[in-house]
C-alpha positions as a printed NumPy array, in Angstrom:
array([[157.223,  58.921, 119.905],
       [159.63 ,  59.833, 122.784],
       [157.876,  61.213, 125.79 ],
       [159.624,  64.583, 125.999],
       [158.285,  65.159, 129.628],
       [160.572,  62.233, 130.745],
       [163.707,  63.337, 128.83 ],
       [166.429,  65.61 , 130.108],
       [169.43 ,  67.067, 128.172],
       [172.923,  66.192, 129.151],
       [176.598,  67.032, 128.113],
       [179.78 ,  65.091, 128.256],
       [182.863,  67.156, 129.175],
       [186.257,  65.527, 129.815],
       [184.695,  62.134, 130.458],
       [182.153,  63.686, 132.915],
       [178.382,  63.739, 132.439],
       [176.568,  67.01 , 133.304],
       [173.081,  68.265, 133.054],
       [172.596,  71.986, 132.468],
       [170.146,  72.14 , 135.448],
       [168.587,  69.852, 137.93 ],
       [164.943,  69.113, 137.066],
       [164.039,  68.978, 140.703],
       [165.796,  71.822, 142.513],
       [167.074,  73.979, 139.6  ],
       [170.765,  73.82 , 140.451],
       [173.005,  74.655, 137.437],
       [175.67 ,  72.447, 135.865],
       [175.044,  69.308, 137.912],
       [177.63 ,  66.547, 137.684],
       [176.015,  63.069, 137.456],
       [177.338,  59.775, 138.617],
       [177.305,  58.408, 135.052],
       [180.2  ,  57.835, 132.678],
       [180.163,  57.955, 128.979],
       [180.608,  54.177, 128.958],
       [177.473,  53.755, 131.186],
       [175.509,  55.895, 128.772],
       [176.56 ,  53.685, 125.809],
       [175.361,  50.648, 127.892],
       [172.036,  52.363, 128.475],
       [171.701,  52.851, 124.691],
       [172.239,  49.097, 124.385],
       [169.468,  48.202, 126.84 ],
       [170.775,  48.585, 130.333],
       [169.128,  50.653, 132.982],
       [170.955,  53.002, 135.439],
       [169.893,  54.556, 138.688],
       [171.121,  58.227, 138.794],
       [171.013,  60.219, 142.082],
       [171.256,  63.954, 141.625],
       [173.841,  65.065, 144.209],
       [172.422,  68.502, 144.723],
       [169.018,  67.395, 146.131],
       [169.304,  63.572, 146.413],
       [166.411,  62.93 , 144.046],
       [166.764,  59.857, 141.883],
       [165.664,  58.682, 138.438],
       [166.196,  55.47 , 136.453],
       [167.654,  56.171, 133.037],
       [166.055,  53.791, 130.558],
       [167.438,  54.992, 127.275],
       [169.673,  57.768, 125.853],
       [170.66 ,  59.427, 122.636],
       [173.344,  61.957, 121.805],
       [171.54 ,  64.776, 123.607],
       [168.872,  63.434, 125.976],
       [168.483,  60.95 , 128.813],
       [165.124,  59.211, 128.917],
       [164.013,  58.41 , 132.487],
       [161.145,  56.515, 134.151],
       [160.15 ,  59.794, 135.945],
       [158.231,  62.717, 134.634],
       [160.623,  65.658, 134.705],
       [158.665,  68.332, 132.953],
       [155.162,  69.614, 133.618],
       [152.917,  69.681, 130.61 ]])
């Protein structure tokens, strides 16, 4: 079972990767320093450090699917 408290939704628009909101500061439509190619590499087993530009918090993305990034950090309370 995927730990939903460590997953965060993302969207790809025009080869840019966005999250609808920052899990740390709440900023809307945050552009991440990931590319669609890097997301594919994460699905294949790589890990990627992602720094949220709005608040400088960072997470390591350890897996991804079509809708969610799975991180090593708890992003939701619950």
